[in-house]
C-alpha positions, 0 to 999 in steps of 0.5 A: 373736875377743875377747869383752869383760867388765867385768874385761877380755878373754877369748879364745874358747879360754879360755872353751872351756877353762873350759867343759870344766873345768866339764863335767869337774867335773860329771861327776866329781860324778856319779861321786862320787855313786855311789862315795862310801862311803854310811853306813847310818844306819837299821837293822831294829830289834826290839822291844827296840830292838836292831839286827837283822842277818838271815842268811836263806834263801828257801824255796823255789824248788820251791814254784813247782811243787808241786801246792799251792804249799807247799814240801816243807821240814819242821820238821827242815829248819827246825831244821837251818837254825837250827843253822847260824845262819840266823835268817830265812826269806823264805817264798814265797807266791803270789796264784794260790794264795790266790785261784785264782778271782776272789773265791774264797779258798783257806783250806786254802793259807793254813792250811798257810802259817800252820802253817809260819810257826808252826813257824818261830816255835817254832824262833826263826826270823823270817819275811818273807812274799814275794808272789812272781811271775816271768813273771806266770803259769804260762801263760808258764812263770812263777808268781804271778798267777792265770790269771784275770788274764792278758790276752795281748791277742792277742799271741804267746808263744814260749818262750825260753831262758834263762827270763828272756828271756820277759819280753820276749815280747809276750804276757807284757808285755801282761799286765803292762801290763794289770795296771798299767793296771787299778785293779780288778786292783790292788785285787784284789791289794791285798785278797790282801795285806791278807788275809795281813797280817791273818792274821799280825798276832798272829804275832810272828816275822813281820817283814814282807811283801814286797809284790811280788817283782821287779816288771816294768814297764808299756809306757812311761816313768816306771813306778816314779814314776807307778805302782809308787810310788803302788801301794805307797802305796795298800797302805801306806794300807790297812795304816795304816787298819787299824793293822796291825803288820807292816811292808811290804818294797818292791822296785824294778822288776826291771831295777834289780837290778844297780846301776841307779838306781831311780825310787822316791822315797818309802817307802810308809808308816812302818816300810817296808824297801827290799828289793832283789835282786842278781844279776850277769848275767855270772856267772849266765851262766857267766862267771868272777867277776872284778875288774870284777864286784866293781866292779859289786857295790861300786857297786851296794851303794853306790847302793842304800844311798844310795837307802835313806838318801834314802827314810829306810828300812833296806835288805835284800837279799831275794835273791842267789846264783850257780851253785856251778860258777862258779870264783869262787863262794866269793869272790863270796859272801864279797865280797857278804856282807862289803859288806853286813855293813859296813853292817849290812844283812841278806840272804836267799840264793836258795834252799833247794833242790837244784841249782847255786843251792841250799843242797843238792846234787842228792842233797839233801846240804848244798851248797857255799854253806854254806862261805861263808854259815855264819859268826860274825856279830852277830844282834842288837846292843844299840847304835848306830853299829856297826862290824864288822871281819872276817878269815879267823880273827877277828871284831870288833864295836864299838858304842855301847850303848843302855839295854836289858836285852836282850843283844847276840847273836853266832852262833858256828858249832859247827864252829869251834874258838874260840881266845879271846873278849874283851869290852872287852879282857878275856878270857871263857870260851867259851859252852856253846852257839852264841850269845854273849850280852853284856848292856850294862853300866850305863856308856855306854862303847863296847863291843868284842867280839872273837872269834878262832878256829883 
């Protein structure tokens, strides 16, 4: 069969070949959208206009089960973390503890929470307050939402293992669905968020409030676009109306943790931060960390950086980790933190607890994660367009300086034997403490700091 065109004749087979080529090009374009190395252009910025890179830890998983929902960590624990170079705590708080009965606020819980926030400020550690929830409520083996908000709808609940399978239990999902379809319950949640925002307004070390940990969707389609995004936006509007300072960190829904694209299209107000989590279900389940897990990690970082860039906000990783028994434990941590460092993205490890996911071993002694997570790194950069290069024995930072009297700060683990430190090619003496501070010169030449150790 022949088809006529103004320029001549094309066979049906030729048309099919062109169609196949166009399909392949379209597919190739979709692939490139995910694997093209996205460049971070937006960072968390401090009051001195410096880029801040956080190496933090979640405190703490065990607070989900303490009688007062307050972690057992002490000032000495916080001081020890500071000595290891951790400059942020993602501190778990719970709506169930704030408002255990509808309309009744537990001011003693809030007092204890603020007491720990102030302890951290005295040690020079910043705080991200996390409105935490998992599996909705204690009734389901979870935490976060008060008992008075639970609505099982007559649906069954049979506890499953591992724990995350309980998300699919009908009673659990019905409770989430009820919350997301109830403006009244959402307004009560927003009131609790605003109460905490007001309490921390004058606490300079509080760098943000994570609106909801790992949101689980309703029953139906379009959850992030139709409900989660507008829910975040309403809370942001309340914050804006009261002219509060503390930024809002916002998370995509839980199922997007491993590389799936989020349906969120806009950031909830100014100064927001896109706060993702990363867990690889395969390695969490005990499978060794392999090259294909690295590819998944690599793709996830690029996708999430791209999403943050599209929404014009910084990216932050609020949780990541894996069991220390995994054969690839240290390589996994090194690979992931390395991918984030190249883009100036901060993180908080899960978590300051005993056990395979914790900073501590079962006896409460420092665990194996510290070997990979305590490292030379730039905490604050008095510049823009940073480039970070790292090997097993070297660290190099270069950046374009900005006009500020605040210095660039690089953490130096006390356990390292520093061989040389050079700034713009000129060797300097090692500082007496664990921080290298470099004030920008009056010139605008690109600055380069290089550190070598044994």
